[in-house]
N, C-alpha and C positions, 0 to 999 in steps of 0.2 A: 388057725387061718380065721381073719377077719371077715365077718358078711358086711358088707356094705350097702345093701340092700335094706338093711334094717332100719325104720325110723327112728329119729332122736327123739326124746320124750324131754320136754323142757319141764323143770319143776316147777310146781305152784307157786314157790314161794320166790323164786327168779322173778316169774312172771308180774307177782305183786310189786317187787322193786324196782323192775322197770318202768312199771305203768306210774308209779309214786315219782319217779324221776323228769318222766316226759310229759306228764298234765300240767306241773305248774310252771313249764317253760313256754308251754302252748298258750295257757292263758295269759301270762304275762305279755308274750307275743301280740296276741288278740287285742289286749288290752291298750297297748303303746301305738298300735295300728288305729284305731278306733278313735284316740284322745289326738296323735297326730292327723288324723282327716279333718275332724270338727275344728281343731285349732286352725289348721291351715286356709279352712273357709271363712275363718271368722276376719282371720289376718289374712290378708290377699298378699300382701308384701313380705309376710315372715316365711321363714320355711327354716326346717331342722338341719343341722349343721350336716355337710356332705350328701344331702339329700338335695338335688337339682330341684328347682320349683317347676311347677307344671305350666303348660304355655299359657294358660289361663290366670296364673296367679303373676304373669308377666304384663298383662293388660292392666295398666293405669287406669282407675274412674275417675281420678282427678284430670284437671285441663293439662293439657303438656306445658312444660314449662317454654319460656319464650326461647326462640333460636337464637344464637350468637350468629352475628355476621362474623366472617373472617377478615381480616384486616386486608387493606387494599393492597392489588398486587405491585411491586416495587414498578419504575418506569423501566424497561429495557434499555440495554444498552445499545449505543450505536450498531447497526447490523457489521458484522464483519465483511471482510473483504474477500470472503470465501465460502463457500459451500460445500467444502469438505468435510465439515463434521467436526472440525476440531474447534477448542474455543479461543475467544479473541486473544488470549495470552500466548497460546501454543502459536496459533496464526500469525500474529503479528512477529513472533521470535523466530521461526524457521523460515520466514517469509515466501512461502507457497508462491509458484509461478503459477499455479493455477488459479489464483485470487481474482487475476485482473480482469476476467471477462465477466464473473459474477458480482462485480461491484456495484452498487446502487446504493452506494452514500451519498448523500447531497456535499456540496462541497465544502459546509462547515462541516460535517461529521468527517468528511476525508482531512480536511487540514487540523483538524483535532487530532484524530488519531496520529497522523504522521508526525506533529509536533513534539510527540512523546520521545523521550532520549535517556537510556539508561546512564545513572550517574557511577557506577562502576565500572572502571576503563577494564578491567581484568575480566575477561568473558568466561564463564566455565564452560562453554562449548567450542569446539575449534571451528573456527571460522575464516573461510578463504574471502580475501577482499574481491568485489568485483566491481566493475565499470558498468553503471547504467546508461544505457544509449536511448535516449527519449526524442524519438521523431515526431515531429509536429507538421503536419501535410494536411491536405487538401482532402485526399483522397488514396488514390491508389500509389504505392511506392515504384516507381518505374523504373529504378535503379536496384530494388531489391536484388537481383540473381548477382550483383556485384557484391553488396553486403553481405550473403549468402555464403560467398566464396570467402570475403574476409571474416567471418564467424567459424568457419567450418574448421573443426576439432579443437574446439578449446572451451567447450560445454562445461559449465559451471563458474566460468570467471567473467561473466558478463550477464544482463539481464536486457530486455527490451520492450519498451513501452511506446505505443503509437496513439496519438491524437489525431480523429480525421475527422471531417465535418459529419455530423451527425446523420445526413442524407446518404453518406455513403452506405453502402450495403455489399460491397465486394469484400473477398476473403482470398488471402494466399493458399495454396495448395498446403493438405494436414502434414505434410512432412517437410513443410519450410520452418524456419526458426522463428519466421514472424508470426505464423499462425495462432491464433488466439491470443495476440498482444495488442489488442486494443481496448484503452480503456475507455469509459463511460463520458462522453464528450459534449461539447457546446458549440454553438456556431461562433466564428473568428470574422473580425475582419480586418483588412490590412490598415494600419495607421490606427488601430484602436485598442484599448485598455482590454478587451477580451482576449488579444493574444498574450498578455502576461497573465490572464487567468488561466490561460489554457497551458501555459509553461509551468504555472505552481501547481494545477493538477498533476502533468507530468512527474513532476518533481515528489509531491506528495504521496503517488502511488509506489514511488520507487522508494521513498522510505519505509514504506511499509515493511518492505526486506531488508532487515539488520544487516544483511550481506554486502549490499550496496553500499561501497565507501566513495563512489568518486560519479559525477552527474553529467554527461554533456549532452547539451540541447543541439538539436539536428534538424534539417529540414528534408523533403523528399527529394531536393538537387543537390544534397551533399556528398562527397566521395570520401573514403579513406584515401590518405597519401603515402601510409605507411602499411605495412601488415599488422596483424592483430598483438603479436608479441611486444613489438615496440612502442605500439599505442599504449597498451595495458600498463606495461613496464615504466612509461613515463608518467601516466596519470596516477598510479598507484605508489609510484615511487616519490612523488612530488607532495610538500606539505604545504601549496601554497592552491589557492583557486585563481583560475584565469577567467576574469570577467572584464570585460573593455569599459574603461571608466576614464574621460576625459574632460578637460573644460578647454573651451575655445569659443571664437564668437558666433559659430554655428548653434553651439549648445544655450549659450546665455539669450538669443533672441528668441528662444521657445520656452524661457521663464516666466510665470506669469506669479505677478505680486499675492494671489491666490493663496498659494502654497506658504508665503511669509507670514499672511494674516488670517489664517484658517482659523474659526472660533473653535472647534472642536480640538485643537491641540494639534501635536506632530508638525510643526511648524517646520518648512524648509527654507533656507535662506539662499540666497543668490550664489554665496559664495560656497554653498554645498550641492548646487545644482550640478550635474554632470551629465554625459552623453556616451553612448557606445553603442558598439553592435549587440544584438539581442543574443547572438548565440554564445553560450558560453560551457567551459567546463568549471567542476566547482567541487570543494571536498563536503563530507558530511555536515558538518559544524556550519558552514555558510548555506548550505540547501535548508537547514533546520530553521535556520533565521529566515529565510526566503518566505515559508510555509506558514511560520508563527505571527508576521509582523502584522498586526491589528493598529499600528499607529500611524504608519506614512502610506502603506497602500490604500487605506480608505480615501486620502485626500485625490488620490489620480483616479479613482473610481469616479467621485464626487466633482472632479472638475472634467473628467472626459464625459461625464453624463453632458454636461452643456457644451462639450466641442468635439466635433465629430472627428476631426484629425488632430488628436492630441498626441501621437507617437510617444505614447506610453512606453512600449517595448524598447524604444532607444535612450529613454530617459529614466524610469523606475528604478530597476536594477542596478545601473552606475549611479545611481543616487543614493541608494540605499546603501551600498559600501560606504560612499562618502560620508552619509549622516553617524553610521555606526563606527567611523574611523576603525574599519576593518584592516586590519595590517598585514592578514595574511594572502593579500590580493595583489597581483602583479600589472592590473589595470591595463591588460591587452588580452584578446583572444587568439585562440588556436584554430581559429576557423577563417580561411582566406577566403575574401572577396573581391573581385576587382571594381574597383569606383573612379579607376582615371577617368571615364567617359563623364563623370558627374549625371547629374538627375535623381532620380527618386528611387531608383533600382540599379542595382549592379549589373555588371555586364554577364549576360548568358552564353554560356559556352555551348556552340553545336558540336556534331559530329567531325568535322574539320578541325575544330581546336584541338580534341583529344588526342593529343599527339602526346611523345616520351619528353620532348622538349619542353611543353608547358607544364606538365607535371614536375621537370625537374627545376623550372624557373619559379613554381610556386613554393617546391621544399626549400628553395636557396632564399625566399625572400619575398616574392612576388613575380609576376609576368612583366614582360616589357622592360626588363632592366631596373624597375622602381623600387626594387625591394631593398631591405636594411640588413645590415650584417647582424645575425641573430645569435651569434656567438658571444656577444659582449651583455648577452642577458643573463644575470646572475637570478634566475627566479625557478629553478628547479626543472627547467625544460631541457637540459643540457645542451644549449645551442641551437634546438629546433625551433624551427618557425611557425610552423603549422602543422598539424596532424590533420585536419579535413578542409575540404573547399568547396566551394559553391560557387555560381549557380550553372549547374551541367543540366543540358535539355535530356530527354527520353532518348533522342537518339545517338548519345554516345556511350549507351550500352555496351553495344559489340564490341567498338574500338577500346572500350574501356578494359574489357576484358580480355583482349588481345594483350592490353600493357600490362596487365596487372601481374603475371608471374615474372615478368622481366623489370619492371620498374617498381611496381609498389610490394611486391615480394610474397603475394601469397595467390592461389589460385592455381 
């Protein structure tokens, strides 16, 4: 039986052998440490491999090298039409409807962005064509409840943009389709080129949404004559634009030789001069021409700066389609107005005028029996004379709401 309590005795020979091995190793290690320390102190920026330098060795006694200036930052791109956090490319691609309220671009930036157009016709994205309804208003939209009934149930097939006077601070209720649809605006005046500026501003905002394929300019006194399905089918099914453009004595007397002698170019001859109603329905191709025109529109701006009532809203766009020789335009508008009384403004319809007979007469070509046979048109409107009508006073709202289900087919 082993006795574990007995001490283990080490042979003197083994002890001497162990000492002879350990001592040389300790001496080498000590010598290396002393040499390394002295070397590091003499050459402060040198250090042994795999051994990190001491903090003091990292402080240089020589002057610091000159600081390199970073390259100048590139100029920021024009601000996007939204604060949704998406890139301009994505924002323009999907056309977020929330972009309208936060759009703080200048007109130059807005028109520049809007003038871009994809060259590839086949889109890799599923896209349902939409109609952009552009309301040029002074402030409130008194017939808004009628239009809300018109749009009801057709979300995703339309867009709404409102240009009101900058002083207007009102807002429709949050559950309205018109809520948050006002674009940044500028002051307009009757008979002035600022009305054309406003129309271009509306079209430009709508062009930022690639889904918008048709564009209809309306006023706060306009009403729809048919239900949304009919209006949508006619506009998206047509391959033409409906811009009123004609020539007669009334148009020629407003022509000024300035337009044909303009030193800056973009001259317009009397033969090219046209007149027409400012309320249009156009396709995307013509809308792009409208916002990107920097040849002829400056002439109207220059002339109207010296002539208070230049009536550019009645001449610029009709003349533009003339000088461009735009073949996909039928030279008529789809918005009715009663000019039989003459004067500078069409007749305003009051509550007593808002009857089923009036609506049917307008749809047949015009009130008072003075209409035209619209079935003779071969312009993609399928024999329809008008889709919209003006001017309807605020007190026509209630009778129109009563008529809408029976006569216009909505509500």
